N, C-alpha and C positions, 0 to 999 in steps of 0.2 A: 238966871231967868227961870222962872217957875215952869215946870212941865205942864203941858196940857193933858188933861185927862182923856183917855181913849173913849171913843164913841162906842155905843152898844154893838153896832154891826161889826166893828173891828174886833171887839172882844170875842164875839161869837165865832168869827173866822179863825182867830188864833186857837180857840178852844177845839174847834173841829180838827185843825192841823195837829194839835197835841194829841187828841183822841186817836186820830188816824195813825200817828206814829206808834202809840201804845198798842193799838190793835194789830198793826203790822208786825211788831215785835212779838206779840203773843202767838200769831199764826205760825211763825217759823221756829218757834222754840217749844212745841207741844210734846216734849220728851219726858220720859220717866228717867230721872237722873238718880243714880245710885252712888252714894258716897260711902257705902258700907252695907252690911247685911241688914235686911228688913224682914219683918214677919207680917204676913197678910192673911187674914181669915175671911176677907170679903172679896170684892171684885175691883180690880184696878183696870180701868179701860184706858188704853194708851192710844192716842190719836196719831202718834208718829213713832219716835224711836225709844228704845230702851238702852240707856247709856251707862256703862261702867265708868264712873268718874274717879276711879282709884287706880292704884298701881298693883293690884292683886285681885284674886278672884272674889266675886261677890255673889250673894244668893238672895232670892226672894222665897222665904219659907212660909209655912202656915197652910191652912186648909183652903184658902181662897185661890182665885185664878188671876193671872195677868192676861188680859185680853187685848189683842191687836185687832182693832175693828174700824179703822178709818177708811172712808171711801174716797178721800181727796188726795192724801199724801201717801207716798210709799213709806214702808216701815224698815228701819234698820235695827238690828241688835248688834251694838257696837261698843267700842271702848273709846273714851275721849282721847286717849293717848296709848300707844302700844296695842297689844292684842290680849287683853285680860278677860278671862271667861266669865260667863254669867250662868248661874244655876237657878232653875225655877222648880218649885214643887209642882205647880200646875200651870200650863201654858196653853192658851187658846188663840186661834186666829180665825177671823170671820170676815165677811164682806169682800171688797173688791180690790184691795191694794196689795202689791207684791211685798213680801217680807224677805229681807236679805240678812243672813247672819255673817257678820264680819269678824266674829270671835267664836270660840268654841262654846257650845250651848249644851247644858245638861237639863233634862226634864226628869224629875225624880218620881212623881206619882202619875201624872196624866198629861198627855199631849193630845189636844183636840184640834183637828183641822176641819173646821166647819161643824155646825150642829144641825139638828133637824129643822130649826126655825131660822137659822142664819148660816147658810152654806158659805164656803170659802171659794170665791169666784175670781180671784185675781188673774189678770192676763199676764203675758210675758213669761217670766221664769217662775211665777207663783212664789212658792216657798223655796228659796235658793240658799244653800249653805256654802256655796263657793268651794274653797279648798279646806274648809273648817270641819270640825268633828261635832256631830250631833249625837249625844248620848241619851238613850231613853232607858230609864231604869224601871219604869212602871208600865202603865197601859198607854196605848196610842191608837188613834183612830182617824181615818180619813172618811168623813161622812159621805154617803152615796150621792147626796145632792150637790156636793162640792165639785168644782171643775178645774180648779187651779192646778198648775203643774207643781210637781215636787222635783226640784232641780238638785239632785244629789250626786250627779255623775262625776264631779270633780272632788268630792269630799268623802268623809268617812261617817257612816252611821253605825252606832253601837247600840245593840239591844242587850243589856246586861242584867236583866231583872232576875230576882229569885223566885218570882211567880210567873205563871204562864204569860207569854207575850205574843203579839201578832205583828209581824213585819208589815210596815206601812205599804199600802198599795192603792191603786185607783183603777178605774175602768180602762183607762188608756195605758196602764202599766207604769212602772217606775224603773228608772235606770240609776243604779247606785255605782259610785266609784268603788269604795271599799265598804262591804257590809260585814260587820263583825257581830257575831252572836256568842254571848258568854253568860255567865251566871247560871244558876241551877234551874231556872224556870224553863219549861218546855216552850219551844218556838214553833209558831205556825205562820202562815202568810195570809194576810187579809185578802178577802175576795176582790178580784179585779182582773187586770190584764197581766201581761208577762212582767215578772220582776227580773231585771237584769243587773248583774254585778260584775265589775271588772275583777274584783277580788272578793272572795267569800271566805271568811274565817269563822268557824264554829268550834268553840272549845268547851261549852257547857250547856246543858239543857238540850234534850233530844230535839232535832229539827224534823218536823213533819211538813212535807211539801204539799200544801193545800191549794196552791196555785202554781202555774208554770214558772219555773225558776231557771234562768240562763246565767252561766258564768262564762265571761269572754276572756278572762286572764287566768288567775290561779284560784283553786278551791282547796281548802283544808277543812275537813269536816270530821269532828270527833265522833258524833253520834247521829246517824241518819235514821230516822224512823219512817213511818208510813208515807208513801207517795199516793195521794188520792187518785181515785179512778179518773182516767182521762187526763191526768196532769203529768207533766214531765219535768224532771230535773236534768238539765242539759249542760254539759261542757261543750261549748261551741267549737267550731273548727279553728278559732283563733286562740283557744285556751293554751296555756303554756305549762301548767302543772295541775295535778289533782290527786287528792288522797282522801280516803274515808277510813277512819280507824275502826268503826263498828257500824254495821248496817242491819236493820231489821225492818224491811219493807213489808209490812203487813197489809198494805193497800195493794191496789191493782194498777197503780201508775207506773211510770217508766223512768229509770235512770239511764242517761245516754251520754256516751263520750263520742262526740262527733269529730274529734280532731285526730291528730297524729301522735299525741302524747301518750305516755303510760300513766294510767290512773290506778292506784293501788286501793284495794278494799281489804282491810285487815281481817275482820271477822264478819262473815255473812251468816248471821244466826237465823235469818228467815227471809224469804223473798216470795211474795205472792204475786208480784207484778212482773215487770220486764226490765232486764238489765241489757242494754243494747250498746255494743261497740260498733257504732255506725260508720265511724271514720276508719282510717288506716292504722290507728294506734292500738294500744293494748289496755285491756282491763285485767289487772293481776290480782288474784285472790291469794293473799299471803298465808291464810290459814284455811282450815277445813270449812266447807260450805254446807248450808242447809237451804235447799231451793225447792219450792213447789210451784214456782212460776216459770218464767222463760229467761234464759240467758243466751244471748244470740249475737252473732256478728255476720257481716257479709265478706268484707275484705280485711278486717282487722284481726286482732289476736285475743284469745281468751286464755289466760294463764292460771290454771288451778294448781298453784304450787304449794298448797298445804300437803303435808306428807301423811295425814291420817285418812279417815274415811270421808269421802265426799258424798253427801246425802242428797241425791236428786230425785228421791221418791216423789211421785206425783208431779214432777217438774219436767221441763224440756231444756236441753242444751243443744243449740243448733248453730250450724254454719251454713249460710245460704249461698255463699259464693266461694271465692278462693282464699278465704281466711284460714286462720290457724287456731288450734286448741292444744294446750299442754296439760297433761295430768301427771302430777308427781306422787299422788296418793292413790287411794282405792276408790274408784268410781264404780267398779264392777259390782260391789255389794248392793248398792241402791242406785242403779243407773237411771231410773226413770225412763224418759224418752230421749234418745240420742239421735239427732238427725244431722247428717253431714253431706254436703254437696260433693259431687264427684271431683270437683276442682279443689276441695279443701284438704288440709293436712292436719292430722291428729297425731300428737307425739306423746308417748308414755316415757317420761324422762326421770322417774324416781328410782328407788331401789327395787327390791323384789316386788312386783306388782301383778295384779290380775287385770287382764284386758276385758273390757265389757264385751260380752258375746251377744249373739242375736242382733248384731249391728252391722250396717253397711257403711264402711269408711270410704272416703275419697282416697287420699294418700295416708298410709299408716307408717309411723316411725316407732321402732322399739329402740330406746336409748337409755341413758342413765347409767346407774352403777351396778345393776344386777339384771338377771333374766326375768322375762315376763311369762305369765301363764294364761292360757285361754282354755276354759273348761267347756266350751261349746262352739258352735259354728260362728265364724267371722267372715265377712265379705269385704274385699278390698277392690274398689272400682278403679283406682289409679295405680300408684306405685307403692311398693313395700320396701322400706329401708330398714335393714337389720344391723343396727349398731350394737344390739344385744340379742341374745337368743330368745325365741318364743317357744315355750313348751305347750304344744297343742295337745292337751291330754285327752280330750274327746272331741268328736266332730271334726271339722276341717276348716282350714283357712282357704277361702275360695278367691281366686284372682279372675276378674271378668274383663280386664283390659286386654285388648289385642296387641298391646305393645310388648314385644318379646323381652326387652331388657328392663322390665319394670320391677325387678328385684335387685337390690344393691346392698352394700355393706359387707362386713366380715362375719356377721352372725348367721344363725340358721334357725329354721323352724323344725323343731323336733316333734314329729307327728305328721299329720296329713295336710298336704297342700293340693288343692284342686284347681285346675284351670278349666273353665267352662266358657268357651267362646270359639270363634272361628280360628282355625289354624291355617296358615299359609305356608306353602313349601318354601324351604330355604331359610326359615327363621328358627333360631334356637330359643325356645320359650323356657324361661327360667322358672324353677320351682322352689325347693326348700332353701336354697342358697343362691347367691349370685353366680356361683360356679357349678350349679347343678341344672342341667337343661335337657330338654327333649325336643327334637325336630321331627316333624312328620310330613307326609304329603298333604296337599291342600285338602282340608276337611271342614265343611261347615258344621258349626255347633259341636266342636270337639269337646269331650268331657273326660279328662284324665285326672286321676287322683294318685299322687305319689306320696307314700308314707315312709319317712326316713327315721330309723331308730339307731342311734349310735351304740357302739360296744355290744352289739347283739349279732349272734351268728346267723347266717342264712339257714333256711330250712334244709335239713338233710344234706349237708355239704358233700359234694362229690369228690372232694380232694382235701387232704389235710392242709393244703396251702390255700387259704382263703382270707378274705377281709371281713373282720367282725363289725360290719355295719349292714343293717338289714334295710332293704328297699322293697316294700310291697307296692304293687301297681294295680289299679282298677280302671282299665280302659273301656269305659262304657261306650264311648264313641271315639274312635281313633283311626287315623290313616296309617299307612305303613311307616315304620320307623326309618328316618333318614339319618339322624345324628343323635348322639347321646353323650352326656358327660355326667359322671358320678363322682362324689367326693368321699374321701375317707380321712381319718385323723391319725396323728402319730400314735403308735401303739396298737392300732387295729389290725394291721397285717399279721397273719398267723402262719405257723409252720415254716418259718424261714423263707417265706415267699420273696422272690426278687421283685421289687416294686416296678422294675421296667417290664415285668412279665405278667402284669395283672390284666385280665380280660373280664368281660361281662357275659353272663349267661341268663337266660330266662327260664322260669319254672312254671309249669302248667298245673301244678298240684300233684304230679306223678313223677316227672323226670325233668332234668335240666337240659336246655338246648343252647348251643353257642349262638351268640349274635355275631355273625360274620357274613360277608358278602364278597363276591369277586370284585376286586378293584377297591375295596374299602381300605381305610387307614385306621390304625389304632396307636395311641401313645398312652403311657402310664408312668406314674412317678410323681413325687412331691404332692401327694394327696389327691391326685386326679386321674381318672381313667376316661379317655376321650375317644369317641368313634365318629367317623364321617363316611359318607359314601355307602350307606346302608340302604336296604330296601326290604325290611323284615316286617311281617305281620306279628303284632303282639296281642291279637284279639283274644287269645286264650291264656295269656300270661297272667300270673297272679303275683309274681315276685321277680326281682332282678337281683343277681348276686355277683360278687366279684371274686374270681378264682384265679389261680395260676393258669396262664393260657396253655393250651396244647395246640399242635398244628395238625390240620387235616387237609387231605387233598380236596381240591375244589370240584373235580370232574373226572370222568373217564379220559384216559390218555394224557393226563396232566404231566407236565415236566416239572419235577420237584427240585431241579437245580436252579429254578427261577422263583422269585417271590410270587409270581402270578399262579404258580402251581399249588400254593397253599392258601387256605381260607384266611389266614392272618395277613395275606398280601405282603409278606416279608419272608426272608429266609430264616429257618430255625437255626439255633446254635446248640452247643453241647449241653446247655442247661435245660433245653426244651424237650417236651414229650411230643411225639409225632405219631400220626395214624394214617396208614394207607387205607382209604375207604372206597376206592374205585378200581376199575379194571383198566389194563393197558397203561398203568402208570410207569414212567420211565425216568431215569436220571439223564440229565443232559451233560453239558461240558463243564460242570462244576461239582465238586464233592458235596455230599450231604452229611452233616454230623449232628447227631441229636443225643439227648439223654436216654430216653426210651423210645423204641420204635415198635409199633403194633401194626400188623397187617391183618385187617379184618377178614373174616370168612367171606369168600366170594370175591375178594379183592386180590390184586396182584401187582408186583413191582419188579422191574427189570433194569439192571444197569446196562444201558445200551450205548454208553459212550465211555471210552477208556479213561476219561477224566472224572467220570461221574461215580466215584466211589461212595459207599455207604458206611458210616461209622456210627455205632450206638453203644451206650453203656450197657443196655439190656435190650433184648428183642423178643417179641412174642409173634409167632407166625401162625395165624389162624387161616390165612389164605395161601398165597403162593409168592415166593421170592426166588428170583433167578439172578445169579451173578453171571451176566452174559459177557459184557465187554469191560467190566471194571470189578475190582475186588470189593468184598464186604467184610467188615469187622463188627461182630454182633454182640460182643460182651457176653453176659449171661443170657443164653439163647434157649427159647422153647419153641418147638414145633408142635402145634396142637393136632389133635385128631382131625383129619381132613385137611390139614395144612401140609405144605411142601416147601422144601428148600433145595434148590438146584444150583450147583456150581459147575459152570461150563469149563471145557478144556482150556488150560492156560490161565484160569482165574483162581483166586485164593479166597477161602472163607476162614476167618479166624474167630475163635470164641474162647472165653474163659471157662465156660461150661456149656453143656448141651443136654437138654432133656427132650427126647424125641418121642412124640406120640403119633406122629404122622409119617411123612415120607421125606427122607434125605437122600439126595443123589449128588455124589461128588465125582465129577469127571476131570476136575482140575486138582487143586490141593486144598486140604482142610487141616486146621490146627485147633484142637481143643485142649487147652493146657491143664485144666483141672477136671472136675467131675463130668462124666458123661453117662447117659443111660438111654436104653432103647426099649421102649415099653412093649408089652404084649400087643400084637396087632400092628405094630409100627415096623418100618423098614429103613435100613441104611444100606445104600448101594454105592460101592466105591469103585469107580473105573479109573481113578487117578491115584492120589496119595492122601491118606488120612492119618494124621498123627494125633494120638490122644494120651492124656495123663502123662505129659512130658515134664511138667514142672516139679511134681513130687509123686511119690508112689501112691497109687490108689487102685480101685477095682472098677472095671468097666463091666456092667451087668447088661447083657443083651437078652431080653425076654422075647423080643420079636425076631425079625429076619435080618441077619447081617450077611451081606453078599459082597465078596471081593470079585470084581467082574473083569474079565478080559486079561490080556497079557500085560497091561499096564497097571492093573489094580494092586495097590499095596496098602495094607493097614498095619500101623505100628502102634502097639499098646505099650507105652513107656518108652524109655530110651536108654542108651548106655549109662549105667549108673543109677537109673530110675527103674526099679523093679515093679512095674505096675502089672496088675492081673486082669485076666479076662474070664468072666463066668458066662457060659452059654446055657440059657434055659430054653431058648427057642431053636431057631434053625441057623446054622452056620454053613455058608456055601462059598467055595472057591471054584469057579467054573472054567478055569483055564489053567493049563499046565504051568504057565508063568505067573499066575496070580500068587500073591504072597500075603501071609499073615505072620507078623513077628510079635511075639509076646515076651516082654523082658522080665516078667515075673511068672506067675502060675497061669496055666490054661486049665479051666475046670469046666466039665460038662455036667449039667444037671441031669436028673433022672429022666426027664422028658425031652432032653435035648436031641437035636438031629444034626448030624454032620454030613455034608456033601462036599468032599474035598477032591478036586482034580488038580490042585496046585501044590504050593509049598507052605507048610506051617512050621515055624521055628519057635520053640519054647526055650526061653533063657537067652542070655547074651551069646 
């Protein structure tokens, strides 16, 4: 059967359907499909997608632009299968549809995001690279009239040009996931808001921070240049790592570490801006610095661990809170302005270093491998830690804290340490070392400078037994001394001094005075001399010296058989020198044994207890000594002009030798085994028995008065087998018929001698 022909209306209807199908298919396939590399020297306007339809990378080269400019459909830069990248010489996006990169994109010459006549105003994510990499080798721009977002926070954007490049930015700022800057071209940041990157890597081309730049994760910068005025390069408090190989901030902007991490700066060749460790972390300068701007922290750490000269001329290094600064090199040569809060800590931790002077430190630490040197005044408001010595060659190290124990460590300050603050009684305020201190009565605004010089003798030593460490003192304002501790080193005690017998004296420029007090205590040895229980004024003192102690009576009527009778508040022993300096001094119920005993003129001592004997290796009597109820053994004895020695009946005086220039009265017994002399004007009166020169033959020369008194008076010169002699140049008197003089050698009278003999003289055995 023959087919009927279609009517005209039916044919028109079918045509419309067919046309609709074609149009619909055209609308959804408005893509630029690349099946290989192409060259474009004109303009390719793409209404929808750019598609890599191969299984490898493709490129659109040439001088022309690929322009994504649709206002109806979104744009994708994609691969038809897989994730094969696309490279554009020039890429532009304008008008109002989002562009999403689903593959890695490279723009070689120019990336334009909006133009002056056609801004890019897409809503939503705007230009979104997802987790892909956008590589920009040439120029890029985000036109100021554009408003679309740049969604880079999950991907990587690489600027790797060999010519100058500007990092994409917009008024509202841009957040990058990974921002990588490489190639030799200098890098700046396009004007706009804050540029934020989770990861920043810069390996080539100096980065100049021309807009605010924040890093929230890791930053690795090879070459950081100028930071523009009012701009900041900040590692936020979430940052996990940061390093700058070389920094030359010739701008006045700020580099900031706001986190708790350590950020290293390899070389700081210049800084005219601010470097701020605002968080609790550390900025570590691993090489020498040159700074004319500000390097600062509040609670963080600044570590200047370059070992050479740190040049801060014209610059400021400051700690405004409780932060720390470490210097391993020489900041003292060009210190600039150093400003440290009282709660801060500055540590010099290198080798031999100079400490910056004319500076007030909070807490100061001398550490590292060698001693430090200060060539001028230094002030420490907090604590001083001496893990190394400080040689204070001129000026003084001044401590202003009222904390007594604010000096610690095993080192010392060689030179002057001044404490200038209120002193409170009962506190041992430390000076040149942790174990050198002075305590005084409460004194507002005390001002004491103690200068310690090792291996140096005190001025005009009063004894060959002293410590060769000099302490000068300048008590501008000082209360009475209550306690004291001085240090000395091995090898400094001189003259065979017994270290348990070292005491302290003060010098007023003319004479030395003992620092003692009734009831005080003293200990010495192992490098320390310690006193407590004092109440001495040092107002006129200019020096403190360590000498072998001697013992002196404390008051009239003192009992020297007890510790309380002596100024050392302890009993002397046979190594000690002792002085009777008062009247009415007595021995009690314990013997007294000393090395040397001196009885001062006007002073006197009496043995008034049978147990209170006196024994000395040598004795000098300028005052009076009486052996009343106990014996005395005097060693090499001298009785000075005006001095007197009296031995009561029943008591014994023994001496190895006797030089008499005063008065000797023996009513008990006396024994002088070796030399004896009786000077012109002196007198020896014997009412008991005196035996002299009994050990070996010698001559007793009496130029003064020798009297054998009473019926019990006996003088023996020599002994059986010891032919000692007596030469009389003065007066010899025997005033009783029973008085005896026995000379076992020769008896010789001088030309001016006088003999008054009522007794018995025997010459020879």
